C-alpha positions as CSV (number, residue, x, y, z in Angstrom):
1,M,216.4,230.7,131.5
2,G,215.9,233.3,134.1
3,N,219.1,235.2,135.0
4,A,220.5,235.7,131.8
5,V,222.2,239.3,131.6
6,R,222.5,241.0,128.4
7,K,226.5,241.2,127.5
8,Q,227.7,244.9,126.1
9,S,231.0,245.6,124.4
10,A,233.2,248.2,126.1
11,N,236.6,249.9,124.8
12,L,239.3,250.1,127.3
13,S,242.9,250.5,127.7
14,I,245.0,248.1,129.8
15,R,248.9,248.2,130.3
16,S,250.6,246.3,127.4
17,D,252.7,244.2,129.6
18,L,249.7,243.1,131.6
19,L,248.1,242.4,128.5
20,C,250.8,240.3,127.1
21,R,251.0,238.4,130.4
22,A,247.2,237.6,130.4
23,R,247.2,236.3,126.8
24,Q,250.5,234.2,127.7
25,Q,248.5,232.7,130.4
26,N,245.1,232.3,128.6
27,I,243.4,234.7,130.9
28,N,239.6,235.4,129.8
29,L,240.0,239.3,130.3
30,S,236.2,239.8,130.1
31,Q,235.5,237.4,132.5
32,T,238.0,238.7,134.9
33,L,237.2,242.0,134.8
34,E,233.5,241.2,135.3
35,N,234.6,239.1,138.4
36,S,236.8,242.0,139.7
37,L,233.7,244.3,139.1
38,E,231.6,242.5,140.8
39,Q,233.7,242.2,143.8
40,I,234.3,245.8,143.9
41,L,230.6,246.8,143.6
42,K,229.7,244.5,146.5
43,A,232.3,246.0,148.8
44,R,231.0,249.4,147.9
45,D,227.1,248.4,148.5
46,R,228.3,247.0,151.8
47,E,230.1,250.2,152.6
48,E,227.1,252.2,151.6
49,W,224.6,250.0,153.4
50,Q,226.8,250.4,156.5
51,K,227.0,254.3,156.2
52,E,223.0,254.4,155.7
53,N,222.4,252.2,158.7
54,Q,225.0,253.1,161.1
55,K,222.7,255.1,163.5
56,A,220.3,251.9,163.6
57,I,223.3,249.7,164.1
58,D,224.5,251.8,167.1
59,A,221.4,252.1,168.6
60,A,220.7,248.6,168.5
61,N,224.4,247.8,170.1
62,L,223.8,250.4,172.6
63,Y,220.3,248.9,173.6
64,V,222.1,245.1,174.0
65,E,225.0,246.8,175.8
66,C,222.5,248.4,178.6
67,H,219.7,245.5,178.4
68,G,221.4,242.5,177.0
69,L,219.8,240.0,174.8
70,W,216.3,238.7,175.1
71,S,217.8,235.3,175.3
72,D,220.4,235.9,178.0
73,G,218.5,233.9,180.6
74,L,217.8,230.9,178.2
75,R,221.3,230.1,177.1
76,Q,222.7,226.8,178.4
77,F,226.7,227.8,177.8
């Protein structure tokens, strides 16, 4: 089975007009919320990683700017 994640119920509030339209279009609210949350969390994880690693990224970019890449003399294009 492997990656099975347990589902958990959650109470939430949603605008009635949105709920009505979603139901009319047979949109799975649970799946839609999961997908949206996953995207938001991934974006925040990327932002956090970027912040945590910015000094190293800047240092690497500065090194390449000053010294070039180790493969610069090997490129055929």
